[in-house]
Every structure is written in structure tokens, then in C-alpha cells.
N, C-alpha and C positions, 0 to 999 in steps of 0.2 A: 831745222837747217841740215842736219846730217843726212835726211832723205832729199833735200833739194840738192845736197853737192853730189849725192850719188847720181841723181837726175842729170845733173848739168854732166857728170863723168860720163854716162852713157851716151849723150847727144854727142859729145865733143869726141870721144873713141868713135863712134859711128860715122860721124861726119871725116875726120881724119882716114879713116879706113876707106871711105869712098872716094877720098881726095886723092888716093895712091893712084887710082886709075882714070881719075878725072883731070882734064886740062884747064887749069884755071885761067880767066880772061888775062888777068894782071896779079901779080904777087903783090899785094899790100898788107904788109906786117902791122898787126895791132898789139900784139905782145911777144914777149920771147922770155923762155923759161931754160935756164942753162941752154942747151943746144936745139931745144924744140921752138919751132915759130908758128904763132897762131896767126893765120892769115883774116882778112876782111871778108874774105869769101867762106870761110871754116867759120866764122863769128856769125855772120849773118844766117847762114842754114842752122847751126845749133840755135841762136836765140831766137829763130823763126819757131823752129820745132817746141823751143819752150813755152813760147806764148800760144801755139796749138794746144800743148798738153793741158795749160791752163784752160783755155776756151773750151776744153772738153770737160771741166770741171766746173763749168757756168763762171769761170772769172776771166772777163775781157780786159787784160791788164793795158793793151793798146787804146783801150777806149776809156780806161778809168781817170785819165787827167789831161793836162796841157802837154803840147810837145816839148817844152822843158823839163815835164816830168818824165817823158820817154827817153829824152836825152841822158837824164841822171841815171834812169833805169839800165839803159844799154852800159853804162860807166861802171854801176856796180855790179853788173853780170861779166863785164869784163875781168873786173878784181877778183871775181869767184872762180872764173874760167881760170886765172894764174893759179890760185889755190889749188883747184882740182889738179892741176901739170905738176904742182910742187909734192900733192899728196900721192900721185902716181910715182915720183921718185922714192918718197918715202917708202911705199909699197915695196917697192924692189930693194930698197934698204933694210928692210926689215924683212925679207924673203917670202913676204908673202902671198907673190904673184905664182908662186909655184904649186902643182897641183898634180897628184898622182895619176895612173894612167886611169883607174877605175873612177875618179871625178872628172877627167876629163870626157870620157867614154859616156858617163851619164849626161854632161851638160851638152855633149855633142847630138844625143839621142833627144835631149830637151827642145835644141835649137831647131833640130831636124822635124821634130812634131809640129813644133810652132810654125814652121814655114809651111809644111803639109796643109797646116789648119789655112793658111793665108790662100794657099792655092787653092783648095777645095771651095771655101768662100766665093773666091773670085769667079770660081768655075760655075758656081750656082747663081751668081749675078749673071754672068755672061749667057747661060742657058736659058733663066727668066726673061732676059732683054732679046732672045731668039739670034744670038751672035756665037752659036756654039762653035762656028768654023775659026773662032781667034782663040779659041781655049789653048792651043798649042803656043800662043805668044804671052801666056801668062807670066811665066817666069822673067821673060825680057821685059813686060810693063812693069813687073814688081821692083825690078833691079832698078831700072831708067827712071820709074815715074816715082817711086816712093823709097828708094835705098834699102829695100827688103831682099835681103839673100841670106843662105845660111850661114855662111861667116859672118855675116852681120850680126845676125840674132846670136850667134856664138860669142863673139865679141862681146855684145851686152850682158851676156851671162857671165861671161868672165871679169867683166868689170864690175858687175854688181857683187860678184862673188868675193873679189879682191876689196872692195869698198867696205864690206860686210865684215871681212877680217880685219881691216884697217880699225874700223870702228870699235871691234872687240878687244883689239889688240890694246888701245889708247885708253877705253874708258872701262872694261870689265871690273877692275877694281875702285873705280870712282863711285862714292856714295854721298849721299848729302849729311851735311852736319845738322844738328839739332835746331840750328837757328835757321837753316833753311827749310828745313820740315815745318818750322812754326812759321815762317813767312808765306808758304803757300797756304796755310791754315787761314792766316791772318786777310791773306787777298780773297779768300773765298768767302770768309766770314763778312767782309766789308761788302761783297759784290751781291750777297745774299741781303743783307741789311738794307741795301739801297733799293733792290728790286721790291722787298716785301713792305719797304715803308712808303716808298712810292705808290705802290698798290696793294693793299692788305691780302686781296685774294689770291694772289701770287702765291701765298703761304699755302691755301688749299690745292693749287695747281701742283707746286713742288712736292709736298708732303706725298699727295697720290701719286706723283710721278716716280717716288722712290728717290728723292735726292736726300742726303744727308743733311737732315736740320739742323744746321749750326745755330739757327736762330728761328726763334718761335715768338709769336705773339700773342696775345689773349684772346679769347673770345671763341675758341675752336675746341670740339671734341672727337675723338676716334671712336670708331664703331668696327665689329666684324659681324660676319653674317654668314648663315647656310642659307641654300636655296635647294628645295625639295622640287624637282623639276617637272612640268609637263614632258612628256616624252618628245625625242625628236620627232617622229612620225606625226604625232598630234600637234605637234607646233607648226610644223608645214602646211597642215590642212587649215589649221587657225589663220597662217598667213595669208593662203590663198583667200579666205574668206573675208577678212578684215576690212579690203576695200569693196570688194566686189557685191557681199552682201554682209552687212553690218547686224541685221537682225540674226541671222544665222549664225554668226560669229560671236555674240554675247551667247546665243543657245548653247552652241558648242564647247565655249569657255567654262561657262558652268560645270557642263558634262564633265570635262577634261580635269576640272578641279575637283569635281566629288570623286572621281575615282582615286586621285592622291591624298584627300583629305586624311584618312585615317593614317595614311603614314606620316603626314606634318603633324597631326597630334601626338601620336608614340614618338617622333623625333623631339617636339617640344617635351614632353613628358621626361625626356633623359638628360634634359639639360639643366645643370643647377651651377656648373663652373665655367670659365672660360675654356677650361681644358675638354668639358663635355661639348661645347660649341666646336672646338678644333676638332673633335673626333666627327662630329656631323659634317662639317666642310671636307673632310679627308673621305668620307661615306659620299657625300652627295654633290661636292663643289659649292661654290659661292657665286655662280653665274658668270662674273668677270673675272674671277680668280680663283686658284686653288689654294690648298692648306701652303704650299710652296713659294707662291707669288704673291701672298700680300706685300705691299709697297713698303710698310712701314711695321714694326714689331709688334706696335700696338693698335694697326688698323688703319682704316682708311677715315678720312674727316668725310663727314656730310653737312651739308648746309641745305638751305632751301631752294639754292639753285643746283643742286647735284642733280647729274642725269646717270650716275652708276648704275642704280637701282629705281625701280617705277617709283613714280612720285606718292603714291600712296604708303608706299615701304619707308621712304624718306621719312614722310610725316609721322609716321608711327615711332621712327627711330628718335625723330628731334625731341619727343616727348617723353622719353627717357629722361629720368632724374638723376640717378646715380651711377657710378661705375658698378658693372656687374648686374644691373637690371638689364632686362631681357622682354621682348615683345612676345605676344601669342603670336601664332600663324598670321601671316599678312597676306592674304590672295592678291596675287596679280596677275598680269596675263603670262608670266612667266612661271608661275607656280607657287608655292608658298615659302615666304621671307622668314626666318627666325633671326631676329637682328639683337646684338647686345652692346651696348656703351661699356667701352673696353680703357678709354682714357678721358680722363679730366688735362687737357694739354697745358703744362705749366708754360707760361712765357719765360724768356731769357736768352742767353748765349750758352750753348753747350762747352763745356772746359775742353780745351785742348788735350789733355790729358787723356779724356774719354774717346777722344776720335782720331787719336795722333795716326794710328795704323791706315787710315783712309788715304793719307798724304805722302806716305813714305815713298810710294813708287815715283808719283809726279814729281816729287823733290828730286831724287834720285836719277831722273830721266831729264830734269834742268839742270842739275849739275852736271852730267856727263855731256850734255850739249855744250855747254858753257866751257867746260874743258876741250872739248873737241874744236870750237871753234878757235879758242885761243891758241891751240897750237897749230891749226892752219895758219893763221897770221904769223905766229913765230917761224914757222916754214918758209913764207914768203920771205922774211929778212934772211933766213938762213942760205936761201939759194941766190943764184945769179937772176935776177927777172928785171923786167921793164915793160912798161906798157905805154902805148902810145895812143890814147883817147881820142885825138884830133884825127885819126885816119879811121876811126868810126864811120865817118859821114864823107869818107873822098869818094868820088865817082870811080867805078871801075872802067874800064876800057876793053 
């Protein structure tokens, strides 16, 4: 919500800046905040830019539902623009719109750099299209066709900075209560249970994806492995042969495995504990991961469907009976795997106390957003405001 408010503030500030020099066909007022009027022309410009921003993110709000829903969306957006104008008044009241000379110079330089980037990109497009003679018209085209000027970009930076200041001024001291943190945990736990109970294999996907496993079901074990690899140069050779000459591929693979067989046996002889295996991973890696990127503390889940390692390596892993057992070196087209069973995963829910720290930041952000939204609504009541939603659909002349 706070990000949306800042986006709307930027759009509205930009259109009001542009409208200072633009003549409106007819002034139809859709809202008033103290002495500031928001006209239909300004609203439409800002609303259409908002829709375009969402479309760039792959969300076409104008095509999401019925005409009635679009009408309701426009009314909601008008209410939010009123909140933006009230927030601007609060920014002035709190003195958050004052910048040092150094801050202003930094923003001016940033605005100029952004503008120069637009000009350069346009010039490249013109050159590619064979219309270099029109390059001199780029500033006029950017200003009249897209509302892009150095002053406009500077205004956007100032608006963003002031709303950032307002956000921090209001929310920096707000933290979530213990009940709010627990509520985030409960919500995430319920979702995880739902997804895993509906499709048990989701347990594997979430576990191997590094999700905090608040809920686990029976029937899965975890493994870690080291890979004593075929060299990158020989791997390239193998890849080139695999489809073009299968017989040559098999011959080359045997030769490459023979080169590293001694190292694999020596590595295997060094393994007695999980710590020993981790030392091997730190030396050789694990193929798809390193010692620092294992998704869960106790390792990967492997099943008959697993594709993280070669099928014969998976088969060897699944034959391990007890935690701490490990395979002989398993020959694959990548090299030799040494795999250890590291966890009989116990089913059940993870207690809140054990994972509380994962949810503090999310709960704090929710608490800050809730407080910020409540203040925005209270400011609308504090100032003299009026909206005329019926004018949103008036015909301009």
C-alpha cells in the first residue's frame, strides 16, 4: 500500500506539473483537498499512467473484470488520490519537504542523468530507423508526447524522497506485537499444510527449495553428497559426443572416470562422519550446490522421481538404511558421487518458538503498513476534502 501511495503521488505530481503549462479543454473537478483541485483531465492522465504501470508488470487491470468493476476501481483511485494530497499537506506540516543544497544538487544530477538516458535511447532508435535528421526534435517529442522533462523527473525524485521521509517519520518506531508475529506464523503454517496435504510431493519441492518447513509429513529422508567431478574441459568433450557418437561417448566417459577414480576412492576413505562429508563438499562441491547453499540444514530430500543427481546415484542413496550411512563412490556421467543419509525427517509442525525470528520482519512491515493506512484515512477527515465521483464519467469539451 505504501509503495502504491508513492506511485500515485509521483503520477499526480507529474500531471499537475505538466498541467501548469497545458490548457485543459474544460475544467471538470473530481476532488478538492483544501485549496487544491483535482480535475478530470488530471485524474484520467494519472489513472491511465497507473494502468500502464501495472500492464508493464503483466497485470492488465482494465481487462480484469466488468465495466462495473472498472467504475469501482476509478472511485477507489479517486479516494486514494485524495489521501495522497492530504499526505502532501502533512509532509509540509512536518517539514519533510525541505532539502539541503547538497541533497538538491544530488537529485538534480540524477534527474539530468535519467533525462540524458532517455535522449540517448531515443537517438539510438532514430538512428536505427534511419531518421537521424529528427534527432534534434527529441526533447520536444519527449516533453509533448511523454511528459518527460528534466524538471518533471526532478519532481518525481523529490516526491519519492518526501514520501519516503513521511513513511519513516510515521512508521520507524512501530513494531509488531507478539500476537501479530504469531498470526503471520499461523497463516504461513495453514497455507503450507493446505498445499502439502493436497499434494504430498509439494513437501519435496518446498524442502529442496529452501522454504522454512513449518509442517512436514512422514515418508521422506534427507541426504547430502559430494561430487568428485570430471573436469570441465572433459565434460565439454563428453557433451559434444553424447548425441553425435554414442559409442565414442561411452568410451570417453570410461576413460574420464578412470582418471578420477583414485581421487574418488581416497575421498571415500576420508569419510566417517557428516563433518567429513561437508569437508569433501567444501573441497569438491556437490554438483548442484556448495557447502554454503544446501537448501536445508539436514540436506536434500531424494525420491525415485528426483533429478538433482543421476538416476543411479539416487538409487544408491535410497538403498541407505540409517542416518550416517554413506555409499561407495557412485560412477555417473558427471563424476563420482559419495552420498550420506543425513536425516530421517520427523513429521509434524515446527513450534512457533523455534521459528519466530523468521516472521518478525514480515509482521513488522504489516504493522507499519496498517498504521500508515489508518493515518492516511484519518488525515482525510482532518482536512477539508470533497470528492465528486459522478464527474469521473463526464464528457469533456
